[in-house]
N, C-alpha and C positions, 0 to 999 in steps of 0.2 A: 224607702221605708221611713215612716214618720218618726219623729223623736218620741212621741207617745208610745208607739208600738215597740220601739227599741228599748224604751225604759221598762216595758212590761216583760221583756225576756227573762231578766233575773227572777221575777216573781213566778213565771211559768216553770223555770228550772227548780226553784225552791218547792213549788207545789209537787212536781214530779218526784223530787227526792223525799218529800213528806209521804207521798203514797208508797214509796219504797219502804220507808220506815214503818208504815202501818202494816206492812206484810211481815215484819220482823218481830221475833220474840227473843227475850234473853236466852231462852232454852235453845234457840236455833244455833247459837254459837257453841253449844256443847258438842256439835258435830265435829269440831276441831279435834277433840280428844277421841271421838269415835273413829274418825278417818284422818289421822294426823299426816300420813304420807301423802294421801291424795290432796289434802288441803294445802300443804306447803308446796307441792308441785304446782298446783293451780295458782297459788300466790306468786311463786317465782315466775311462772309463765306470764301472768298479768302485768306484773311490775317491771320485769326485766326483759323477757323474751319478746313481747309485743313491740316495745320501742326499738330494740336491736334489729328486728326484722324490718321495721319501717325505715330505720336509718340506712340499712344496707340497700334497700330498694331505691330510696331517693338519691343515694350517692351513686348508684349504678346508672339509674335512668335520668338523672340530672334535670328535674323539672325546674321551672322558674323558682327562685328563692321563696317567694311569697306562697307558692303552692307547696313547696317542700316543707316549709314551716307548718302550714296547715295540716299536712299529712302527719307530721310529727305530733302536732297538737292532739289530733284524734287518737293517736297511739298512746298518749299519756293518760287518757281518760279512763275511769273505771268502767265496769260493765253496768248494766241497768236491769230493770225488771224484765226487759225483753229476753235477756239470757235465761232468766228463770222460767219464762213461759216456753221458750224453745227447748229447754232441758226437759220440761214436762212432756212436751210433744215427742221428744226423742226417747222417752222412757229412760231418762237418766236419773241420777241421784239429786232430786230436787233440794233436799236438805243441804247437801254439800254446795249446790249452786247458790242457794240463798245465803249461806254463811260466807262464801267467797265474795259475792256481790256486796254484802253489807260490810265486810272487813275492808275490802279494797276501796269502797266509797269513803269510809271513815279515814283510811290512810291517805287518801288523795289530798287532804289538807296539807300534808307534808310533802308528798312525792310530786304533785303537780307544780307547785311554785318552783321547786329546784330544777325539774326537768325543763319547764317552760323557759326559765331564765337562761339555761345553757343553750337550748335550741335557738332562742331569739338572738343571743350573742353570736352564734355560729352562722345562721342562715340570713339574718337581717341586720348584720353588723353595720351596714351602710345607712341604716335608719337614723334620722336626726334625733331620735329620742331613745331613752333607756326605760327598762321596766323594773319594777320593784317586786322581789320575791315575797317580801313581807306583805305588801298590799294584796298580791294574788292569794297568799295564804289566808289573809283575813276574809277576802271575798269567798274563797272556797269554804271556809268555816261557816260563813253566813248562808251560803247557797246550798251547801251539801251536808256537812256534818251536823249543823244545828237542825235543819229540817228533818233529817233522818232520825235524829235523837228525839225530836218532838213527836214524830210519827210513831216511834216505838213507845213513847210515854202514852200517847193517845190510845194505842192498841192495848196497853196494859190497863189503863183507867177505864176505857169504854170498849172493852173487848167485843161484846155482842153487837154493838152498833157498827164498829169498824168492820167486823166480819160480814155483817148483813149488807153493808154498803160498799164492800170491796169492789164489786163489778162496776159500780157507778164511779168510784174514785179512780180506778184504773182506766176506765173508758175515757174520762175527762183528761187524764194524763196523756193518753194516746192522741187525743185531739190536739192538745198543746204541742206534742212532739211533731205531728204533721204540719201544724201551722209554723213552727219554728224552722223546719226544713224548707218549707215553701218560701218563707221570708228570706232565708239565706240564698236560695237559688234566684229569687226575683231580684235581690239586691246586686247580684253579680252575674246577670244573665249574659251580657256580652262576653265576659271572661269565660263563662261556662261554655259558650258555643265554640270558642277558640281552643279551649283546653280539655273539653269533655273526654275526648278519646284518650289523652294522656293520663288525666286524673283517673278515669275509669279503669284503664289497664293496670295502673299502679295499685289501685285499691283492691281490685279483684285478685291480683297476684299476691298482695299482702294477706288478704283474708284466706285465700286458698292455701298459701304457705303455712299460715298459722294453724289451720285445721290439720294439715298433714304433719307438721312438726309436733304439735301437742299430742296427737294420737301416738306418734312414734315414741315420744318421751314417756308417755303414760304406759305404753306397752313395755318399754325398756325397764321401767320400775315395777313391772308385773302387777299393775292395777287391774281390777276387774273391769268388765266391759261397761257396766253402768257408770262407774267413776271416770273411765276413759272418755266416754261420750260427754259427760258433764264438763270435764276439764277442757275438752276441745271446743265446746260452745262458749264457755266462760273466757277462754283465751281469744277467741275470734270475734266476739261481739262486744263492741264498745258503746259507751253512752255519748252519741253524737250531740245530744242536746247540751251537754256540758261544754263541749268544744265551741259550739256556735254561740252560746251565751258568753263565754269568756273572750271571744274574738274582739268585740268592740272595747272591752275593758283593757285588753293587752295593747291594742293599737291606739287607744285614747280617742276613739271616734264617737260621735254622738248623733250623727245624721243618718248613717246607714251601716249595715253590716259590712265589715271589711272583707277583702278577698281571702284572708286566711280562714274564713268560715266555710268557704266553698267546698273543700275536700270533705269536711264533716257532713255537709248537706248531701253530697253525692254518696258518701259512705252510708248515710242513714237509709238510702234506698238500696244500694248494692249489697248491703249485708244480708238482706232478705233474699235477693236474687241468688247469692252464692249459698247461703246457709240452708235455705229450705230444701233444695235438691240434695245437698249433702246429708242433711238430717233424715230425709226420706230414705236415703240409701242405707244409712247406718242404723236406723230406728229398730229394725227387727233382726239385724245381723247379730249372730252369737259369737 
C-alpha cells in the first residue's frame, strides 16, 4: 500500500463520519428521554459488553498477540451507519439506533484512547514502542467527533440539500468502506492466508454471541421486540473503518497497514455474513 493511499485513510474515515453526522438532527437525541431504559441498555452493551465478550474469546482461543489486539481494537469501536440501515431492514427502532450510534461515536473520543492503551500494554507489551492515549484522543476527535459535529451542522444549515443528496453521500461512504477493507486485506494477504480460519472463527463466535446476549439482556429487562432487535444490531455491528484507520497510527507505520488492521477487515465482511441471516430470521418475528 503506497504512502499516499495510507495517508488518505484518515480523510476517508472523516468523510464517513461526516455522512453519519448529516443523518443526525439534534431532535434525534430526544429519543433518550423517550426510550431511556432501551437507550442505556444499548449504551452499556456497546461500551462494556462488546469488549468483555471479545476479551473472553481471545483469552480462551489464544490467537497471536497481534491478532488478539486487532480483535480487541474492533471491539472498542462504535457502530456506524451500517447498524442504522440494518435496523431499518429488521423493522427495528431506527430513531433509537441513530441516537445510540451518534452518542457512542461522540463518546469514542474518550473511551477508545483508554481502552486501546490498556489493550496495547497487555497484548503487545513486548513492542519496543509505547502509545499515547492523549494522541489517540486527539486523533479520534479530529476523525470522528469533529466530522460528526460538522455533518450535523451541515444538516441543520442546508437541510434540503443534505436530504436530497443523502443517497449520493452514503453511497460514496460505502465505496470508501469497501476500499479501506480491501486495502487492509491486501496489505496483510500472507498473514490472512495463514490465520483466516482462526480469525474468522473467533469473529463469527463474537458476533453470534453478542446477538444472543443482547437479545437475552433486552428480554430480561422486558423491552419490546422492536427495541430488542435494535439493541441486538447496535451491539453486534461495529465500525471497522475506524479500527483500520487507527491501526497505522497506533503502530506508528507509514508504509503499509499493520497486521492489527486485519481482524477489522475480516470483520467488515463477516458482520454481514452473520447479521443478514439473523436479521432475516428475527425481522418478522413477534
